[in-house]
C-alpha positions as CSV (number, residue, x, y, z in Angstrom):
1,M,0.0,0.0,0.0
2,T,1.1,3.6,-0.6
3,R,-0.5,6.5,1.2
4,A,-0.1,10.1,0.3
5,T,2.7,11.3,2.6
6,G,3.9,14.8,3.3
7,E,7.2,16.6,4.0
8,I,10.1,15.0,5.8
9,M,9.3,14.9,9.5
10,L,12.5,13.3,10.7
11,D,15.8,13.0,9.0
12,V,18.6,10.7,10.1
13,H,21.9,11.9,8.7
14,N,25.2,9.9,8.8
15,V,24.5,8.6,12.3
16,S,27.1,6.3,13.9
17,L,26.9,4.8,17.4
18,R,29.4,2.6,19.1
19,F,29.8,1.2,22.6
20,G,33.6,1.0,23.2
21,G,34.9,-1.0,20.3
22,V,31.5,-2.4,19.3
23,K,29.8,-0.5,16.4
24,A,26.0,-0.6,16.8
25,V,25.2,1.5,13.7
26,T,27.5,3.0,11.1
27,D,26.9,6.0,8.9
28,I,23.1,5.5,8.7
29,S,20.9,7.9,6.8
30,F,17.2,7.8,6.0
31,D,14.1,9.9,6.5
32,I,10.6,9.5,7.8
33,R,7.8,11.5,6.0
34,K,4.8,12.9,7.7
35,G,1.8,10.6,7.6
36,E,3.6,7.4,6.5
37,I,4.3,4.1,8.2
38,R,8.0,3.5,7.9
39,A,9.5,0.1,8.7
40,I,13.0,-0.6,10.0
41,I,13.9,-4.2,9.5
42,G,16.9,-6.5,9.5
43,P,18.2,-9.7,11.1
44,N,18.9,-10.0,14.8
45,G,21.7,-7.7,15.9
46,A,21.3,-5.4,12.9
47,G,21.1,-2.3,15.0
48,K,17.4,-1.6,14.7
49,T,16.6,-1.0,18.4
50,S,19.8,1.1,18.7
51,M,18.5,3.3,15.9
52,L,15.2,3.9,17.7
53,N,17.1,4.6,20.9
54,V,19.0,7.3,19.0
55,I,15.9,8.8,17.6
56,N,14.1,9.2,21.0
57,G,17.2,10.2,22.9
58,V,18.2,7.1,24.9
59,Y,21.5,6.9,23.1
60,H,23.6,9.8,21.8
61,P,25.5,9.1,18.6
62,Q,29.2,9.8,18.2
63,Q,28.6,11.0,14.7
64,G,25.7,12.4,12.7
65,T,22.5,14.4,13.4
66,I,18.8,13.9,13.8
67,T,16.5,16.6,12.4
68,F,13.0,16.5,13.8
69,K,10.4,19.0,12.5
70,G,13.1,21.2,11.1
71,R,15.2,21.3,14.2
72,V,18.7,19.8,14.0
73,R,20.0,18.0,17.1
74,K,22.8,15.7,18.0
75,A,21.7,14.8,21.5
76,M,18.3,14.9,23.2
77,Q,17.0,13.4,26.4
78,P,14.0,11.0,26.2
79,H,11.8,13.5,28.1
80,Q,12.7,16.2,25.7
81,A,11.9,13.9,22.8
82,A,8.5,13.1,24.4
83,K,7.7,16.8,24.8
84,S,8.6,17.5,21.2
85,G,6.1,14.9,20.0
86,I,7.9,11.5,19.9
87,A,6.4,8.5,21.8
88,R,7.8,5.0,22.1
89,T,6.8,1.4,22.9
90,F,9.4,-1.3,23.7
91,Q,10.3,-4.9,22.7
92,N,9.5,-6.1,26.2
93,V,6.3,-4.6,27.7
94,A,7.3,-1.8,30.1
95,L,4.1,-1.2,32.1
96,F,3.3,-0.7,35.8
97,K,2.1,-4.3,36.4
98,G,0.3,-3.5,39.7
99,M,-1.7,-0.6,38.2
100,S,-4.9,-0.8,36.2
101,T,-5.2,-0.5,32.5
102,L,-6.7,3.0,33.0
103,D,-4.0,4.2,35.3
104,N,-1.2,2.9,33.0
105,I,-2.7,4.8,30.1
106,M,-3.3,7.8,32.3
107,S,0.4,7.9,33.1
108,G,1.0,8.8,29.4
109,R,-0.8,12.1,30.1
110,F,1.7,13.2,32.6
111,L,3.5,15.6,30.2
112,K,0.2,17.1,29.2
113,M,-0.6,18.1,32.8
114,H,0.0,21.8,33.5
115,R,-1.1,22.3,37.2
116,N,1.7,22.3,39.7
117,F,2.4,19.7,42.3
118,F,0.5,21.6,45.0
119,W,-2.8,21.5,43.1
120,Q,-2.3,17.9,42.1
121,L,-1.7,17.0,45.8
122,I,-4.8,18.6,47.1
123,H,-6.8,17.4,44.1
124,L,-9.1,20.4,44.1
125,G,-10.2,23.2,41.8
126,P,-8.1,23.5,38.6
127,A,-6.2,20.3,39.2
128,R,-9.5,18.2,39.5
129,Q,-10.9,19.8,36.3
130,E,-7.7,19.1,34.5
131,E,-7.7,15.4,35.6
132,I,-11.3,15.0,34.5
133,A,-10.3,16.3,31.0
134,H,-7.3,13.9,30.9
135,R,-9.4,10.9,32.0
136,R,-11.9,11.7,29.3
137,K,-9.1,11.5,26.7
138,V,-7.9,8.2,28.3
139,E,-11.4,6.7,28.1
140,E,-11.5,7.6,24.4
141,I,-8.3,5.7,23.9
142,I,-9.6,2.7,25.8
143,D,-12.7,2.7,23.6
144,F,-10.6,3.0,20.5
145,L,-8.4,0.0,21.5
146,E,-11.5,-2.0,22.5
147,I,-10.2,-2.7,26.0
148,Q,-13.1,-1.4,28.0
149,H,-13.6,-4.8,29.7
150,V,-10.1,-4.6,31.3
151,R,-10.0,-0.9,32.2
152,K,-9.9,-1.6,35.9
153,V,-7.8,-4.8,35.8
154,P,-4.1,-4.7,36.9
155,V,-2.1,-5.1,33.7
156,G,0.0,-7.8,35.3
157,K,-3.0,-10.1,35.2
158,L,-3.7,-9.5,31.5
159,P,-2.7,-11.8,28.6
160,Y,0.4,-10.6,26.8
161,G,-1.5,-9.4,23.7
162,L,-3.6,-7.1,25.8
163,Q,-0.6,-5.8,27.7
164,K,0.9,-4.8,24.3
165,R,-2.3,-3.0,23.5
166,V,-2.3,-1.1,26.8
167,E,1.3,-0.1,26.1
168,L,0.2,1.3,22.7
169,G,-2.6,3.1,24.6
170,R,-0.1,4.7,26.9
171,A,1.9,5.9,24.0
172,L,-1.2,7.3,22.3
173,A,-2.1,9.2,25.4
174,M,0.9,11.4,24.8
175,E,-0.7,12.4,21.5
176,P,2.5,11.9,19.5
177,E,3.3,13.2,16.1
178,L,5.8,10.4,15.6
179,L,5.1,7.0,17.2
180,L,8.0,4.5,17.5
181,L,6.9,0.9,17.8
182,D,9.6,-1.6,18.7
183,E,8.4,-5.1,17.7
184,P,4.7,-4.5,18.4
185,M,3.8,-8.0,17.3
186,A,6.5,-9.9,19.3
187,G,5.1,-12.9,21.1
188,M,1.6,-12.6,19.6
189,N,-0.5,-15.3,18.0
190,L,-2.1,-14.8,14.6
191,E,-5.3,-13.3,15.9
192,E,-3.5,-10.9,18.2
193,K,-1.2,-9.8,15.3
194,E,-4.3,-9.1,13.1
195,D,-5.8,-7.0,15.8
196,M,-2.6,-5.0,16.4
197,S,-2.1,-4.5,12.7
198,R,-5.6,-3.1,12.5
199,F,-5.0,-0.7,15.4
200,I,-1.7,0.5,13.9
201,L,-3.4,1.3,10.6
202,D,-6.3,3.0,12.4
203,V,-3.8,5.2,14.4
204,N,-2.2,6.2,11.2
205,H,-5.4,6.8,9.3
206,E,-7.7,8.3,12.0
207,F,-5.2,10.2,14.1
208,G,-2.8,11.1,11.3
209,T,0.1,9.8,13.4
210,T,3.4,9.1,11.6
211,I,4.7,5.7,12.6
212,A,8.1,4.0,12.5
213,L,8.1,0.4,13.5
214,I,10.6,-2.5,13.9
215,E,9.0,-5.8,13.1
216,H,10.3,-9.3,12.2
217,D,7.1,-10.6,10.7
218,M,7.7,-9.8,7.0
219,G,4.0,-10.3,6.1
220,V,3.1,-7.6,8.6
221,V,5.9,-5.3,7.3
222,M,4.8,-5.7,3.6
223,D,1.1,-5.2,4.5
224,L,1.5,-2.1,6.7
225,S,4.5,-0.1,5.4
226,D,4.8,2.6,2.9
227,R,8.6,2.4,2.9
228,V,11.1,0.1,4.4
229,V,14.8,0.7,5.4
230,V,16.9,-2.5,5.9
231,L,19.8,-2.7,8.3
232,D,22.4,-5.5,8.6
233,Y,25.4,-5.4,10.9
234,G,24.6,-1.8,11.7
235,R,24.7,-0.6,8.1
236,K,21.9,0.3,5.7
237,I,21.7,-2.2,2.9
238,A,18.4,-1.2,1.3
239,D,15.7,1.5,1.4
240,G,12.5,1.7,-0.7
241,T,9.0,0.5,-1.1
242,P,8.1,-3.0,0.2
243,D,8.2,-4.4,-3.3
244,E,11.6,-2.9,-4.0
245,V,13.0,-4.1,-0.7
246,K,11.8,-7.7,-0.9
247,S,13.3,-8.2,-4.4
248,N,16.7,-6.6,-3.4
249,Q,19.4,-9.2,-3.5
250,N,21.3,-7.7,-0.6
251,V,18.2,-8.1,1.6
252,I,17.6,-11.7,0.4
253,D,21.2,-12.6,1.2
254,A,21.0,-11.0,4.7
255,Y,17.8,-12.9,5.6
256,L,19.1,-16.1,4.2
257,G,22.3,-15.7,6.1
258,V,24.5,-15.4,3.1
259,A,26.0,-12.1,4.2
260,H,26.6,-13.4,7.7
261,Q,28.3,-16.5,6.4
262,E,30.6,-14.4,4.3
263,K,31.5,-12.2,7.3
264,S,32.5,-15.2,9.3
265,R,34.9,-16.6,6.7
């Protein structure tokens, strides 16, 4: 599929990241356009998650820049990325397991709250009015993700597929312009993958959210993505539409293990 997409929202330019003598990504460049679903794929250890960590400020590259909405930066803290409009989910679900679905998603509204700690503490007046408005937004997300039946259930008691949906809800509560999804289908059965795919498309279509996702299921990648960038051993080996990428010999070799075999010789 190909949706109409707009100007470049995020531009990764010549980014390199290393940990001591280990090179995680080397001289990577690609862009993400407003309104698209952009996939980042590659074999295990290709540098995909490291790349997302650079984009949302967890890691700071030794070389290169990230330009987001026209602002060039080399380093940004995660909370600054969140304030600027970037939200993130993780490979392993990172939720407050003892808290309810509603409260977990509500935690995503924290950066949207403007009343100071005193007002939040006494829970009166402007702070109460603000909380009611935020809870209304959270309830809309719960309805959108079809998790009304578990809204008061501690997320630690939920099946894995529903936990991933709650994590998506928490990210959506931040009202991001760019949503980074790190293996949103990991550990899911076929039915759960179909549900998550539908929600990702709906987030993109109905909210207009730009999405970058890492995913190992190539069927999902080819069905959801407008463009795909492929990494292997921390380097970019292909970039294009799903059809262009899946017919690229470098990509075929990397996934069949040919490139890895040659490296080990």
